[in-house]
C-alpha positions in Angstrom: -31.7 17.7 -14.4 -29.2 20.4 -13.1 -28.0 22.0 -10.0 -29.2 24.9 -8.7 -25.8 25.9 -7.5 -23.8 28.4 -8.5 -19.8 29.2 -8.2 -18.3 31.6 -9.6 -15.5 30.5 -12.3 -17.2 27.9 -13.2 -17.3 27.1 -16.9 -20.4 27.6 -18.6 -20.0 25.1 -21.1 -19.3 21.4 -20.3 -16.4 19.9 -22.1 -17.4 16.7 -23.9 -16.6 14.3 -21.2 -20.5 14.8 -20.1 -21.6 12.4 -22.8 -19.7 9.3 -21.0 -17.3 8.7 -18.2 -13.7 8.0 -19.1 -12.1 5.0 -18.2 -9.2 6.8 -16.7 -10.3 10.2 -15.3 -7.5 12.8 -16.6 -4.8 14.4 -14.5 -7.1 17.0 -13.9 -10.3 16.7 -14.3 -13.7 18.6 -12.1 -16.6 17.0 -11.6 -19.9 18.9 -10.9 -22.6 16.8 -9.3 -25.8 17.2 -7.7 -25.9 15.6 -4.8 -23.0 15.3 -2.1 -22.6 12.8 0.7 -18.9 13.0 1.9 -19.4 10.0 4.3 -17.8 12.0 6.9 -20.7 13.8 9.2 -23.8 12.2 7.8 -24.3 15.6 6.1 -25.9 16.0 2.9 -24.9 19.2 0.1 -26.7 20.2 -2.9 -24.2 21.0 -5.6 -20.6 20.4 -5.4 -17.8 20.9 -7.4 -14.8 18.3 -6.8 -11.5 19.2 -8.3 -9.1 16.0 -9.0 -5.3 15.8 -9.0 -3.8 12.8 -10.3 -6.5 10.3 -8.5 -6.8 12.4 -5.5 -9.5 15.1 -4.0 -7.8 18.6 -4.7 -10.7 20.3 -3.7 -14.2 19.9 -2.6 -16.8 23.4 -3.0 -20.1 23.3 -1.9 -20.5 26.6 -1.3 -22.6 28.8 -4.1 -20.7 32.1 -4.9 -17.9 31.1 -4.0 -14.6 31.2 -6.1 -14.0 27.9 -7.1 -11.2 27.4 -9.3 -11.8 24.8 -12.5 -9.2 22.8 -13.3 -9.3 20.5 -17.1 -12.4 19.1 -18.3 -15.4 19.3 -16.1 -17.4 15.8 -16.0 -21.0 16.9 -15.4 -22.9 14.8 -13.3 -25.6 17.3 -12.2 -28.2 15.2 -11.9 -26.8 12.3 -9.9 -25.5 11.7 -6.5 -21.9 11.2 -5.1 -21.1 9.0 -2.5 -17.6 7.6 -1.2 -16.6 4.1 -1.4 -18.6 2.3 0.7 -17.5 -0.8 3.6 -18.9 -4.1 4.6 -17.6 -4.1 8.2 -18.4 -7.5 8.6 -18.4 -10.5 5.5 -17.6 -14.0 5.4 -16.1 -14.2 1.5 -15.8 -17.7 1.1 -19.3 -18.2 1.5 -22.5 -17.3 -0.9 -25.9 -16.0 -0.1 -27.0 -19.5 -1.1 -29.9 -20.9 0.8 -29.3 -24.1 -0.6 -27.8 -26.8 1.5 -25.4 -29.0 -0.7 -23.8 -25.9 -2.4 -23.5 -24.3 1.3 -21.9 -27.9 2.6 -19.8 -27.8 -0.8 -18.5 -24.3 -0.2 -17.7 -25.1 3.3 -15.4 -27.6 2.2 -14.2 -26.4 -0.7 -10.4 -26.2 -1.9 -8.3 -23.1 -2.0 -9.1 -22.7 -5.9 -13.0 -23.6 -5.3 -12.9 -21.0 -2.8 -11.3 -18.2 -4.5 -13.6 -18.3 -7.2 -16.0 -18.2 -5.1 -14.5 -15.1 -3.7 -14.0 -13.8 -6.9 -17.8 -13.4 -7.3 -18.5 -12.4 -4.6 -16.2 -9.4 -5.0 -17.3 -8.5 -8.3 -21.3 -8.5 -6.4 -19.6 -5.8 -4.0 -18.1 -3.8 -6.6 -21.2 -3.6 -8.4 -23.0 -2.0 -5.5 -20.7 0.4 -4.9 -18.3 -1.4 -2.3 -14.8 -0.4 -2.4 -13.9 -2.3 1.3 -15.1 -5.5 3.1 -14.0 -6.6 6.4 -13.9 -10.9 6.6 -14.6 -11.9 10.0 -12.6 -15.4 9.1 -13.4 -18.9 7.5 -11.8 -22.1 8.9 -9.5 -22.7 6.2 -8.4 -19.0 5.9 -9.0 -18.6 2.4 -10.1 -15.0 2.5 -7.0 -14.5 4.2 -4.8 -16.5 1.1 -7.1 -14.9 -1.3 -5.9 -11.4 0.1 -2.1 -12.5 0.0 -2.7 -13.9 -3.5 -0.6 -12.8 -6.7 -2.6 -9.6 -7.8 -2.9 -11.2 -11.4 -5.4 -13.7 -10.0 -7.8 -11.0 -8.5 -10.6 -9.7 -10.7 -12.5 -6.6 -8.5 -10.3 -3.5 -6.6 -12.3 -4.1 -3.7 -9.8 -3.7 -0.6 -9.7 -6.8 1.5 -9.6 -6.7 5.4 -9.0 -10.4 7.0 -8.6 -12.2 10.4 -7.3 -15.2 8.7 -9.7 -17.4 11.2 -11.9 -16.6 14.2 -11.1 -18.0 17.7 -13.6 -19.3 19.8 -14.1 -22.1 22.7 -13.2 -25.8 22.3 -16.9 -27.4 21.5 -18.6 -23.5 21.3 -20.5 -22.5 18.3 -18.1 -21.1 15.3 -16.4 -24.1 14.2 -17.8 -23.1 10.5 -15.5 -19.2 10.8 -12.8 -20.6 13.3 -10.7 -22.6 15.8 -10.3 -23.4 19.4 -6.7 -22.2 20.9 -4.1 -24.3 20.5 -3.7 -27.3 22.6 -1.9 -26.2 26.1 -2.5 -22.7 25.2 -4.5 -19.7 26.3 -6.2 -18.0 23.8 -3.7 -14.8 24.1 -0.8 -17.4 23.6 -2.7 -19.0 20.0 -2.6 -15.7 18.9 0.5 -14.1 19.6 1.9 -17.8 18.1 0.2 -17.2 14.9 2.0 -15.2 12.4 0.0 -11.8 11.9 1.6 -11.3 8.0 -1.1 -9.9 6.5 -4.0 -10.1 9.0 -5.6 -7.0 9.7 -7.4 -7.7 13.1 -8.2 -10.5 15.4 -11.7 -12.0 15.7 -13.1 -13.4 18.4 -16.2 -15.5 19.0 -17.5 -15.2 22.5 -21.2 -16.5 22.7 -23.6 -18.3 20.6 -26.0 -17.4 17.7 -29.5 -16.2 18.1 -32.2 -18.3 19.0 -35.0 -19.1 16.4 -37.2 -21.3 18.4 -36.9 -18.7 22.1 -36.8 -15.2 21.5 -34.4 -13.7 23.4 -32.7 -16.8 24.6 -29.3 -16.0 25.7 -26.3 -18.2 25.5 -23.1 -17.8 27.8 -19.8 -16.3 27.4 -17.0 -18.3 25.8 -14.3 -16.6 27.6 -13.8 -15.3 31.0 -13.1 -11.8 31.1 -9.6 -12.1 32.0 -9.4 -14.2 29.0 -10.7 -11.8 26.6 -8.6 -9.1 28.2 -5.2 -10.9 27.7 -6.5 -11.6 24.0 -7.4 -8.1 23.5 -3.9 -7.0 24.5 -2.1 -9.6 22.7 -3.7 -8.6 19.5 -2.5 -4.8 20.2 0.8 -6.2 20.8 0.7 -7.3 16.8 -0.9 -4.1 15.8 -4.0 -5.6 15.5 -7.7 -4.6 16.7 -10.3 -7.0 17.7 -13.4 -7.8 16.5 -16.0 -9.7 18.7 -18.9 -11.9 17.4 -20.9 -11.1 20.9 -25.3 -11.4 21.8 -26.6 -10.9 25.3 -25.7 -8.9 28.0 -22.6 -10.9 29.4 -21.2 -11.6 26.7 -21.5 -8.1 25.4 -20.3 -6.7 28.4 -17.2 -8.8 29.2 -15.7 -7.8 25.5 -16.3 -4.0 26.1 -15.0 -4.2 29.7 -11.6 -6.2 28.0 -11.3 -3.0 25.3 -12.3 -4.9 22.5 -12.5 -2.4 19.1 -15.9 -3.7 17.7 -18.9 -5.7 19.1 -20.3 -7.6 16.2 -24.1 -8.7 16.4 -25.4 -7.4 19.7 -28.5 -9.1 20.0 -29.6 -8.6 23.3 -26.9 -6.9 24.8 -29.0 -4.1 26.2 -29.0 -0.4 27.1 -26.2 -0.2 29.4 -23.9 -1.7 27.0 -25.0 0.7 24.8 -23.9 3.3 26.9 -20.7 1.6 27.9 -20.1 1.6 23.8 -21.3 5.4 23.4 -18.6 6.6 26.2 -15.7 4.1 24.7 -16.1 4.8 21.5 -16.4 1.3 20.7 -17.9 0.4 17.4 -21.3 -1.6 17.0 -21.7 -3.3 13.7 -25.3 -4.8 13.9 -25.8 -7.0 11.2 -29.3 -6.9 11.3 -30.4 -8.1 7.9 -29.6 -12.0 8.7 -32.6 -11.7 10.5 -34.5 -10.2 7.7 -32.8 -12.8 5.4 -33.4 -15.8 7.3 -37.1 -15.1 8.1 -37.5 -14.4 4.3 -36.4 -18.6 3.9 -38.7 -20.1 6.8 -42.5 -21.3 6.4 -44.9 -18.2 6.5 -46.7 -19.6 9.6 -43.8 -21.1 11.8 -42.4 -20.5 15.4 -38.7 -20.0 13.7 -40.1 -17.4 11.1 -41.8 -15.7 14.2 -38.9 -15.4 16.6 -37.1 -14.2 13.8 -38.8 -11.3 13.1 -38.9 -10.1 16.7 -35.2 -10.7 16.5 -35.3 -8.4 13.7 -37.7 -5.7 15.6 -35.7 -6.3 18.7 -32.1 -5.4 17.1 -33.8 -2.3 14.9 -35.1 -0.7 18.7 -31.3 -1.2 19.9 -30.5 0.7 16.5 -32.5 3.6 17.3 -31.1 3.9 21.2 -28.2 3.6 19.8 -28.4 6.6 17.6 -29.5 8.6 20.5 -26.9 7.9 22.6 -24.3 8.1 20.4 -22.9 4.7 19.8 -20.9 4.5 16.5 -22.2 2.5 14.4 -20.4 0.6 10.9 -22.8 -0.8 8.4 -21.7 -5.2 8.0 -23.9 -7.5 6.9 -22.5 -11.1 7.7 -22.6 -11.8 4.1 -22.1 -15.1 3.3 -24.6 -16.1 5.8 -27.6 -17.9 4.5 -29.5 -15.6 2.1 -27.7 -12.8 3.0 -26.5 -11.7 -0.5 -22.7 -10.2 -0.8 -23.4 -6.5 -2.5 -27.1 -6.9 -2.2 -27.0 -7.0 1.3 -25.4 -3.8 2.0 -28.3 -2.3 0.5 -30.7 -4.1 2.9 -28.7 -3.3 6.3 -28.9 0.4 5.1 -32.7 0.3 4.6 -32.5 -0.9 8.2 -30.9 2.0 9.2 -32.9 4.0 7.8 -35.8 2.5 9.4 -34.0 2.8 12.7 -34.1 6.6 12.2 -30.9 7.4 10.7 -31.3 9.6 7.9 -29.1 8.9 4.4 -26.3 11.1 5.2 -25.5 9.4 8.7 -26.2 6.0 6.7 -23.7 6.6 4.2 -21.5 8.2 7.4 -21.6 4.7 8.7 -20.5 2.7 5.6 -18.4 5.3 5.0 -15.9 6.9 7.4 -17.0 4.8 10.5 -16.3 1.6 8.5 -13.0 3.2 7.1 -12.1 3.9 10.3 -12.7 0.4 11.9 -10.8 -1.3 9.2 -7.8 0.9 9.4 -8.5 3.0 5.8 -9.3 6.4 7.0 -6.6 7.9 5.1 -7.1 5.4 2.1 -11.7 5.5 1.6 -14.8 6.5 3.6 -14.7 10.0 3.0 -14.5 12.7 0.3 -12.5 15.6 1.5 -9.3 17.0 0.2 -6.2 15.0 0.2 -8.3 11.3 0.1 -7.9 8.9 -2.8 -10.6 9.7 -5.2 -12.6 6.6 -5.1 -16.6 7.3 -5.1 -19.8 6.6 -6.4 -22.0 8.2 -8.8 -25.8 7.0 -8.5 -29.0 8.5 -10.8 -30.9 10.6 -9.2 -30.8 12.6 -5.7 -30.4 10.9 -2.3 -33.9 9.9 -1.7 -33.3 7.0 -4.4 -30.5 5.6 -2.5 -29.7 3.1 -1.4 -32.0 1.6 -4.4 -29.5 3.5 -6.8 -26.9 1.5 -5.5 -28.2 -1.3 -7.5 -26.9 0.2 -10.8 -24.5 2.7 -10.0 -23.4 5.2 -13.1 -20.2 4.7 -12.1 -17.5 3.3 -9.0 -14.3 4.9 -8.9 -11.5 3.5 -7.0 -8.6 5.7 -6.9 -8.8 7.9 -9.7 -9.9 4.6 -12.1 -13.2 4.2 -13.2 -13.6 0.4 -12.5 -17.1 0.2 -13.3 -19.6 2.2 -15.2 -23.5 1.7 -16.7 -22.9 4.8 -19.3 
């Protein structure tokens, strides 16, 4: 398959690189691609030439008939789609998605070396699906943060990690598996500032419970007052850190929004008024709808739990439809590490649910690209394929209509001009 775009100045003969993808892109090279999803504005463009210099995008040309300079050898992937390296904006790296209760308990109590081995495997799984960065929502021992800070020689996958360390929860409330309550005698804000920010990229706060699988739409009370949350957000910002808030239900979400958090995680049953607040304030929503799909697949077919779980999923997709209509900024995140939610693979599941909610594939890639990268503070590093950005991208066979399924086996994944995974 070849592109139907013709660029003036384009070479008529393609360099031998077209027969295979080199492990390291030359100092100057031009990529000829069939389709470009740049991760910036939801557009899908047919045919493009991208000039790469020293690991960075120098030119991106999509206008047929234009005089596009072609530098260095040409890598012809005109039968393929080019997307930015993707971001999973909500993961728990120290856990896998295994449904086996014994394995899950073993992972929860794992020591550092065992936890890091689990993280190694999860990082490889992300890379295998075109994910170039993840945002970890915490674990009770802070293994993911320690892994991020490890010596470079230990890691195996060049996937960037934004880490919270562990989450904050109210005493006696949900969140024991991923965090801890404020320190004795200290407020939430004081506890946040008492912990060294070294290596931390954000603060994770849990402000509600889980979704019920027995009673559809049942809400839980907020874990913190509005004043406590506002002071916590202020404390995080004093350290240069963003806040991600786990919240389901109208009141827990509203309090987090009014406190000025940077993102709402999950947001089941939060209602249209909260969606409007998010749209007005530019606060990002990470719906993690795929968790309900994963849970449902591990519940008895005719059980009440499975029925409620599927209704939860349907309700969340309906909220995603409304969020798109209202202009809410949304990022793809999966809650990978939850039961049945597998690292890497879950990104495809969540992207499919965004499509089900009416998003075009270009819009989905923007939610998993530019918007998610912004949330991680990586807007100058990845998520968009525009001039000046590092050449971090994914090449998948065929056109955009094959996404996200084609991410199961990318032709190649490049990080900052270096091919880190290739199947050709």
